TITIMI-385999 format. One record per residue (C-alpha): x, y, z; residue in one letter. Coordinates in steps of 0.1 Angstrom, whole numbers, m for minus. Layout:
! residues N
{{X Y Z} "a"}
...
***
This chain:
! residues 489
{{m1534 m782 m450} "x"}
{{m1545 m749 m466} "x"}
{{m1520 m722 m468} "x"}
{{m1528 m691 m446} "x"}
{{m1520 m658 m464} "x"}
{{m1527 m624 m450} "x"}
{{m1540 m612 m483} "x"}
{{m1568 m638 m483} "x"}
{{m1604 m630 m471} "x"}
{{m1630 m656 m467} "x"}
{{m1663 m656 m487} "x"}
{{m1683 m642 m459} "x"}
{{m1659 m613 m453} "x"}
{{m1657 m606 m490} "x"}
{{m1696 m604 m492} "x"}
{{m1696 m581 m461} "x"}
{{m1670 m557 m477} "x"}
{{m1685 m560 m511} "x"}
{{m1720 m551 m500} "x"}
{{m1707 m522 m480} "x"}
{{m1688 m508 m509} "x"}
{{m1715 m513 m535} "x"}
{{m1739 m495 m511} "x"}
{{m1715 m466 m508} "x"}
{{m1709 m464 m546} "x"}
{{m1746 m465 m552} "x"}
{{m1752 m437 m527} "x"}
{{m1724 m417 m544} "x"}
{{m1738 m420 m579} "x"}
{{m1772 m410 m566} "x"}
{{m1759 m379 m549} "x"}
{{m1737 m367 m579} "x"}
{{m1761 m339 m590} "x"}
{{m1759 m324 m556} "x"}
{{m1721 m325 m553} "x"}
{{m1697 m300 m566} "x"}
{{m1681 m310 m598} "x"}
{{m1648 m304 m581} "x"}
{{m1635 m286 m550} "x"}
{{m1606 m272 m569} "x"}
{{m1582 m284 m542} "x"}
{{m1545 m278 m546} "x"}
{{m1519 m306 m545} "x"}
{{m1506 m296 m510} "x"}
{{m1543 m300 m497} "x"}
{{m1545 m335 m511} "x"}
{{m1512 m345 m497} "x"}
{{m1522 m333 m463} "x"}
{{m1552 m355 m464} "x"}
{{m1531 m385 m471} "x"}
{{m1504 m377 m446} "x"}
{{m1467 m385 m448} "x"}
{{m1469 m420 m432} "x"}
{{m1443 m446 m440} "x"}
{{m1451 m479 m456} "x"}
{{m1475 m498 m433} "x"}
{{m1457 m526 m414} "x"}
{{m1488 m542 m397} "x"}
{{m1522 m551 m412} "x"}
{{m1552 m527 m413} "x"}
{{m1588 m540 m412} "x"}
{{m1602 m540 m448} "x"}
{{m1634 m523 m439} "x"}
{{m1615 m494 m424} "x"}
{{m1595 m491 m456} "x"}
{{m1626 m491 m477} "x"}
{{m1644 m465 m456} "x"}
{{m1614 m443 m457} "x"}
{{m1605 m445 m494} "x"}
{{m1641 m442 m506} "x"}
{{m1645 m410 m486} "x"}
{{m1613 m397 m501} "x"}
{{m1624 m405 m537} "x"}
{{m1660 m393 m532} "x"}
{{m1650 m361 m516} "x"}
{{m1618 m351 m533} "x"}
{{m1620 m360 m570} "x"}
{{m1631 m342 m601} "x"}
{{m1664 m359 m608} "x"}
{{m1666 m365 m647} "x"}
{{m1699 m384 m639} "x"}
{{m1715 m351 m628} "x"}
{{m1742 m338 m650} "x"}
{{m1724 m305 m654} "x"}
{{m1690 m320 m664} "x"}
{{m1683 m309 m699} "x"}
{{m1646 m302 m698} "x"}
{{m1627 m329 m716} "x"}
{{m1639 m359 m736} "x"}
{{m1645 m383 m707} "x"}
{{m1680 m395 m704} "x"}
{{m1702 m403 m673} "x"}
{{m1693 m440 m668} "x"}
{{m1722 m464 m674} "x"}
{{m1731 m481 m642} "x"}
{{m1732 m515 m660} "x"}
{{m1697 m510 m670} "x"}
{{m1686 m502 m634} "x"}
{{m1700 m536 m623} "x"}
{{m1685 m553 m654} "x"}
{{m1650 m541 m644} "x"}
{{m1656 m558 m609} "x"}
{{m1665 m589 m627} "x"}
{{m1636 m588 m650} "x"}
{{m1612 m583 m621} "x"}
{{m1627 m613 m603} "x"}
{{m1616 m638 m630} "x"}
{{m1584 m617 m638} "x"}
{{m1580 m630 m673} "x"}
{{m1549 m622 m692} "x"}
{{m1563 m615 m726} "x"}
{{m1530 m617 m743} "x"}
{{m1533 m653 m753} "x"}
{{m1563 m676 m759} "x"}
{{m1553 m704 m735} "x"}
{{m1551 m677 m707} "x"}
{{m1585 m662 m715} "x"}
{{m1607 m684 m737} "x"}
{{m1641 m667 m732} "x"}
{{m1626 m632 m727} "x"}
{{m1607 m635 m760} "x"}
{{m1640 m644 m779} "x"}
{{m1660 m617 m761} "x"}
{{m1633 m591 m771} "x"}
{{m1634 m604 m807} "x"}
{{m1672 m601 m807} "x"}
{{m1671 m566 m792} "x"}
{{m1646 m556 m819} "x"}
{{m1671 m568 m846} "x"}
{{m1700 m551 m829} "x"}
{{m1681 m518 m828} "x"}
{{m1672 m521 m864} "x"}
{{m1709 m528 m873} "x"}
{{m1718 m498 m850} "x"}
{{m1698 m473 m871} "x"}
{{m1703 m489 m905} "x"}
{{m1669 m504 m909} "x"}
{{m1664 m539 m924} "x"}
{{m1670 m562 m894} "x"}
{{m1646 m588 m909} "x"}
{{m1618 m564 m899} "x"}
{{m1591 m569 m874} "x"}
{{m1589 m550 m841} "x"}
{{m1584 m551 m804} "x"}
{{m1588 m530 m773} "x"}
{{m1561 m507 m759} "x"}
{{m1560 m481 m731} "x"}
{{m1573 m452 m751} "x"}
{{m1571 m429 m781} "x"}
{{m1534 m423 m780} "x"}
{{m1526 m461 m781} "x"}
{{m1553 m468 m806} "x"}
{{m1541 m442 m831} "x"}
{{m1504 m452 m825} "x"}
{{m1513 m489 m831} "x"}
{{m1530 m479 m864} "x"}
{{m1499 m459 m874} "x"}
{{m1476 m489 m867} "x"}
{{m1498 m511 m889} "x"}
{{m1496 m484 m917} "x"}
{{m1458 m481 m913} "x"}
{{m1453 m519 m918} "x"}
{{m1479 m521 m946} "x"}
{{m1464 m491 m966} "x"}
{{m1426 m494 m961} "x"}
{{m1412 m510 m993} "x"}
{{m1385 m527 m971} "x"}
{{m1385 m549 m940} "x"}
{{m1387 m521 m916} "x"}
{{m1393 m544 m887} "x"}
{{m1359 m559 m893} "x"}
{{m1337 m530 m905} "x"}
{{m1357 m500 m890} "x"}
{{m1359 m466 m907} "x"}
{{m1336 m458 m936} "x"}
{{m1325 m426 m952} "x"}
{{m1358 m421 m971} "x"}
{{m1380 m398 m951} "x"}
{{m1415 m414 m943} "x"}
{{m1442 m388 m941} "x"}
{{m1474 m384 m921} "x"}
{{m1501 m360 m932} "x"}
{{m1528 m345 m910} "x"}
{{m1547 m313 m904} "x"}
{{m1533 m286 m880} "x"}
{{m1563 m295 m857} "x"}
{{m1552 m330 m852} "x"}
{{m1548 m342 m815} "x"}
{{m1513 m342 m800} "x"}
{{m1511 m380 m801} "x"}
{{m1497 m374 m836} "x"}
{{m1466 m357 m820} "x"}
{{m1460 m387 m797} "x"}
{{m1465 m411 m825} "x"}
{{m1440 m394 m848} "x"}
{{m1415 m392 m819} "x"}
{{m1418 m427 m804} "x"}
{{m1420 m445 m838} "x"}
{{m1388 m429 m849} "x"}
{{m1401 m407 m876} "x"}
{{m1394 m374 m858} "x"}
{{m1420 m346 m856} "x"}
{{m1404 m330 m887} "x"}
{{m1420 m359 m906} "x"}
{{m1455 m344 m899} "x"}
{{m1469 m324 m928} "x"}
{{m1496 m300 m912} "x"}
{{m1524 m293 m936} "x"}
{{m1544 m262 m933} "x"}
{{m1581 m262 m925} "x"}
{{m1611 m244 m940} "x"}
{{m1636 m222 m921} "x"}
{{m1653 m253 m907} "x"}
{{m1621 m266 m892} "x"}
{{m1617 m294 m918} "x"}
{{m1586 m304 m936} "x"}
{{m1583 m288 m971} "x"}
{{m1579 m318 m994} "x"}
{{m1565 m298 m1023} "x"}
{{m1537 m286 m1000} "x"}
{{m1532 m322 m989} "x"}
{{m1526 m334 m1024} "x"}
{{m1504 m305 m1034} "x"}
{{m1482 m314 m1004} "x"}
{{m1481 m351 m1013} "x"}
{{m1471 m343 m1049} "x"}
{{m1444 m319 m1037} "x"}
{{m1430 m344 m1013} "x"}
{{m1430 m371 m1040} "x"}
{{m1411 m349 m1064} "x"}
{{m1385 m344 m1036} "x"}
{{m1379 m382 m1032} "x"}
{{m1397 m386 m999} "x"}
{{m1421 m415 m990} "x"}
{{m1456 m403 m981} "x"}
{{m1472 m433 m964} "x"}
{{m1502 m423 m943} "x"}
{{m1529 m396 m941} "x"}
{{m1548 m390 m908} "x"}
{{m1583 m378 m911} "x"}
{{m1602 m366 m880} "x"}
{{m1638 m377 m872} "x"}
{{m1647 m354 m845} "x"}
{{m1618 m330 m836} "x"}
{{m1608 m325 m800} "x"}
{{m1612 m288 m800} "x"}
{{m1645 m283 m820} "x"}
{{m1659 m317 m830} "x"}
{{m1655 m310 m867} "x"}
{{m1653 m340 m891} "x"}
{{m1629 m339 m921} "x"}
{{m1642 m346 m956} "x"}
{{m1634 m382 m953} "x"}
{{m1644 m394 m987} "x"}
{{m1623 m367 m1003} "x"}
{{m1593 m378 m982} "x"}
{{m1600 m414 m991} "x"}
{{m1598 m406 m1029} "x"}
{{m1565 m388 m1024} "x"}
{{m1551 m418 m1005} "x"}
{{m1563 m442 m1031} "x"}
{{m1548 m422 m1059} "x"}
{{m1514 m420 m1043} "x"}
{{m1515 m455 m1026} "x"}
{{m1513 m441 m990} "x"}
{{m1528 m457 m959} "x"}
{{m1559 m438 m947} "x"}
{{m1561 m437 m909} "x"}
{{m1591 m421 m891} "x"}
{{m1588 m407 m857} "x"}
{{m1625 m411 m845} "x"}
{{m1616 m414 m808} "x"}
{{m1644 m390 m799} "x"}
{{m1667 m386 m828} "x"}
{{m1669 m419 m848} "x"}
{{m1699 m433 m828} "x"}
{{m1721 m405 m839} "x"}
{{m1723 m420 m874} "x"}
{{m1753 m440 m861} "x"}
{{m1773 m408 m856} "x"}
{{m1793 m403 m888} "x"}
{{m1792 m364 m886} "x"}
{{m1754 m364 m888} "x"}
{{m1746 m397 m906} "x"}
{{m1737 m379 m938} "x"}
{{m1708 m361 m921} "x"}
{{m1690 m395 m919} "x"}
{{m1693 m405 m956} "x"}
{{m1659 m422 m964} "x"}
{{m1652 m436 m930} "x"}
{{m1661 m471 m943} "x"}
{{m1631 m466 m969} "x"}
{{m1604 m462 m942} "x"}
{{m1577 m486 m937} "x"}
{{m1579 m481 m899} "x"}
{{m1601 m463 m875} "x"}
{{m1593 m455 m838} "x"}
{{m1621 m448 m813} "x"}
{{m1626 m447 m776} "x"}
{{m1656 m464 m760} "x"}
{{m1647 m444 m728} "x"}
{{m1657 m413 m747} "x"}
{{m1690 m414 m765} "x"}
{{m1700 m450 m756} "x"}
{{m1700 m440 m720} "x"}
{{m1677 m467 m709} "x"}
{{m1655 m465 m677} "x"}
{{m1619 m458 m683} "x"}
{{m1598 m474 m698} "x"}
{{m1613 m485 m732} "x"}
{{m1598 m476 m765} "x"}
{{m1602 m496 m797} "x"}
{{m1584 m498 m830} "x"}
{{m1601 m513 m861} "x"}
{{m1579 m523 m892} "x"}
{{m1596 m532 m924} "x"}
{{m1570 m560 m933} "x"}
{{m1572 m584 m903} "x"}
{{m1536 m596 m911} "x"}
{{m1521 m561 m909} "x"}
{{m1519 m562 m871} "x"}
{{m1500 m595 m869} "x"}
{{m1477 m584 m896} "x"}
{{m1468 m553 m876} "x"}
{{m1465 m569 m841} "x"}
{{m1462 m607 m840} "x"}
{{m1432 m624 m827} "x"}
{{m1432 m661 m818} "x"}
{{m1406 m671 m793} "x"}
{{m1402 m708 m786} "x"}
{{m1415 m704 m751} "x"}
{{m1449 m694 m763} "x"}
{{m1473 m723 m770} "x"}
{{m1506 m706 m776} "x"}
{{m1516 m715 m812} "x"}
{{m1542 m743 m809} "x"}
{{m1551 m765 m838} "x"}
{{m1549 m757 m875} "x"}
{{m1585 m766 m879} "x"}
{{m1596 m742 m852} "x"}
{{m1569 m715 m848} "x"}
{{m1569 m693 m817} "x"}
{{m1566 m656 m816} "x"}
{{m1537 m644 m795} "x"}
{{m1539 m607 m789} "x"}
{{m1503 m603 m778} "x"}
{{m1496 m608 m816} "x"}
{{m1517 m578 m827} "x"}
{{m1507 m551 m804} "x"}
{{m1480 m538 m781} "x"}
{{m1491 m555 m749} "x"}
{{m1484 m591 m738} "x"}
{{m1503 m590 m706} "x"}
{{m1537 m573 m712} "x"}
{{m1566 m568 m689} "x"}
{{m1602 m576 m699} "x"}
{{m1612 m541 m712} "x"}
{{m1638 m553 m736} "x"}
{{m1662 m567 m710} "x"}
{{m1676 m533 m698} "x"}
{{m1682 m523 m735} "x"}
{{m1698 m557 m744} "x"}
{{m1721 m556 m713} "x"}
{{m1733 m520 m721} "x"}
{{m1738 m526 m759} "x"}
{{m1760 m555 m748} "x"}
{{m1779 m534 m722} "x"}
{{m1785 m504 m743} "x"}
{{m1786 m517 m779} "x"}
{{m1779 m496 m810} "x"}
{{m1813 m478 m808} "x"}
{{m1806 m468 m772} "x"}
{{m1772 m453 m782} "x"}
{{m1789 m434 m811} "x"}
{{m1812 m417 m786} "x"}
{{m1784 m408 m761} "x"}
{{m1760 m395 m787} "x"}
{{m1787 m375 m804} "x"}
{{m1797 m359 m772} "x"}
{{m1760 m349 m765} "x"}
{{m1759 m333 m799} "x"}
{{m1791 m315 m794} "x"}
{{m1781 m301 m759} "x"}
{{m1748 m288 m776} "x"}
{{m1769 m271 m802} "x"}
{{m1792 m257 m775} "x"}
{{m1761 m241 m759} "x"}
{{m1750 m227 m792} "x"}
{{m1784 m211 m797} "x"}
{{m1785 m198 m761} "x"}
{{m1751 m181 m763} "x"}
{{m1759 m168 m798} "x"}
{{m1789 m150 m785} "x"}
{{m1772 m137 m753} "x"}
{{m1761 m100 m756} "x"}
{{m1729 m106 m737} "x"}
{{m1718 m139 m754} "x"}
{{m1706 m148 m788} "x"}
{{m1713 m183 m802} "x"}
{{m1682 m194 m821} "x"}
{{m1687 m230 m833} "x"}
{{m1709 m261 m830} "x"}
{{m1700 m295 m843} "x"}
{{m1715 m328 m831} "x"}
{{m1717 m324 m793} "x"}
{{m1692 m297 m789} "x"}
{{m1699 m260 m787} "x"}
{{m1675 m231 m782} "x"}
{{m1683 m196 m774} "x"}
{{m1668 m164 m757} "x"}
{{m1680 m140 m731} "x"}
{{m1680 m106 m747} "x"}
{{m1695 m79 m725} "x"}
{{m1716 m56 m745} "x"}
{{m1695 m25 m738} "x"}
{{m1662 m43 m744} "x"}
{{m1639 m33 m773} "x"}
{{m1641 m65 m794} "x"}
{{m1610 m54 m813} "x"}
{{m1589 m57 m782} "x"}
{{m1584 m94 m787} "x"}
{{m1556 m97 m761} "x"}
{{m1577 m84 m732} "x"}
{{m1607 m104 m745} "x"}
{{m1587 m136 m745} "x"}
{{m1574 m128 m711} "x"}
{{m1609 m122 m698} "x"}
{{m1621 m156 m712} "x"}
{{m1591 m175 m700} "x"}
{{m1596 m162 m665} "x"}
{{m1633 m171 m668} "x"}
{{m1625 m207 m677} "x"}
{{m1602 m209 m647} "x"}
{{m1628 m194 m624} "x"}
{{m1655 m218 m636} "x"}
{{m1632 m249 m633} "x"}
{{m1623 m242 m597} "x"}
{{m1658 m229 m587} "x"}
{{m1674 m264 m586} "x"}
{{m1707 m256 m602} "x"}
{{m1697 m268 m637} "x"}
{{m1666 m278 m655} "x"}
{{m1657 m265 m690} "x"}
{{m1624 m264 m709} "x"}
{{m1610 m241 m736} "x"}
{{m1603 m239 m773} "x"}
{{m1585 m213 m794} "x"}
{{m1602 m208 m827} "x"}
{{m1589 m183 m853} "x"}
{{m1570 m166 m823} "x"}
{{m1601 m164 m801} "x"}
{{m1599 m180 m766} "x"}
{{m1631 m197 m762} "x"}
{{m1650 m217 m736} "x"}
{{m1654 m252 m748} "x"}
{{m1683 m275 m738} "x"}
{{m1682 m312 m748} "x"}
{{m1713 m331 m739} "x"}
{{m1708 m369 m738} "x"}
{{m1728 m371 m707} "x"}
{{m1761 m390 m704} "x"}
{{m1768 m372 m671} "x"}
{{m1769 m338 m686} "x"}
{{m1803 m321 m690} "x"}
{{m1817 m289 m706} "x"}
{{m1817 m273 m671} "x"}
{{m1780 m279 m668} "x"}
{{m1773 m262 m700} "x"}
{{m1794 m232 m690} "x"}
{{m1777 m231 m657} "x"}
{{m1743 m228 m674} "x"}
{{m1753 m197 m692} "x"}
{{m1762 m181 m659} "x"}
{{m1729 m193 m645} "x"}
{{m1710 m178 m673} "x"}
{{m1728 m145 m671} "x"}
{{m1723 m143 m633} "x"}
{{m1686 m153 m633} "x"}
{{m1679 m133 m665} "x"}
{{m1694 m101 m650} "x"}
{{m1671 m106 m619} "x"}
{{m1640 m111 m640} "x"}
{{m1648 m82 m663} "x"}
{{m1653 m58 m634} "x"}
{{m1620 m69 m619} "x"}
{{m1602 m63 m651} "x"}
{{m1617 m28 m655} "x"}
{{m1602 m20 m620} "x"}
{{m1567 m30 m629} "x"}
***
């Protein structure tokens, strides 16, 4: 006799609820351009919508739940799939990836060990190879999927720590010799978390100055390495950036690679945002030296348009990950035969239980192909350049920077004292806040050479030229309002 469980629904009920939900999602995606990007609601407003009910004691019909929660999500979220969302580096999610996540959840593979996920493991391995080929990295590398850029970069740093420590660091931990990390002052804050969590301490980070193009100055890097060696410290890794979070700038990777080779340091590249752009012929040269890295982190949920979560770490030496992470307790029996060894991803990263993140990326890479991605990334880059040109030509705006698909600029009213940096920064900070809560568009901020700027990052296949032109009008309108209010105060 079959067990009766309240969590079970039969096939017909599954179809009914699934079809209803897919129809609602399709209608939501179709309506996105007409929706506000966000309603700017406060936490207390959202809490009021949910109410303060205790844990349910009795069952609720599933169709009622899905109607309720879809309405909540569609009406009270920040819509990063909206064509005018440019605030942070989260892309419009590929519809094929949305469906792939549903498919992955239906099998519910644990991609931590091969016997638990045979085809999912091999799809993840193939996707890692495809991503390596996509960015011009050796495709016989090691690698795996993680949650996002923080974890991809931290995984690369752990591999570097094991590879470069001249003692058994996994057994005895850090010793009295200071292991040092080198990166530019524009590096994303994951580096703080990594230095803290891995036991180095944030004082182990050597922050290297940048040039006028927001790139690490390699001569300063080498000078600092030599100084630290002379003091008896242990430099072990240099982090280059391929697409900085604030401006999209790409470090001179080949120069950094040469410094790392000379001093026998691990070369890690944070390409979480920018690395995929290497396939666009017009900007390929910016990434010279990426292929020389020991490890590269990138996020398919950024510029490959994958739904969250999807980060990826690539490591040149495929053994380096297992050397950094593998433990083999007697209760694990996952190895397979010597003639046909299995890949067990729990030995190559921090997670044992792992969801099937790779499927949505694999599906979309097959759907679009390399040429399709070249076209989409190129358009994002061109739209960012168009915004730069529009703000440069506008009498009340100052274009500040443009790299890859990120443009920064300021609102500077023509009769405003440009030397009053404090008031000008306050004006632009309030302008960013006003735009973010206004719902017409969503931008973020960057501070460049002391200037508080509006920052627009286009990783959005829905964005058009009309949207970019509309942003200039929105900035002009809100900027004028804020400026007039500041004059009254």
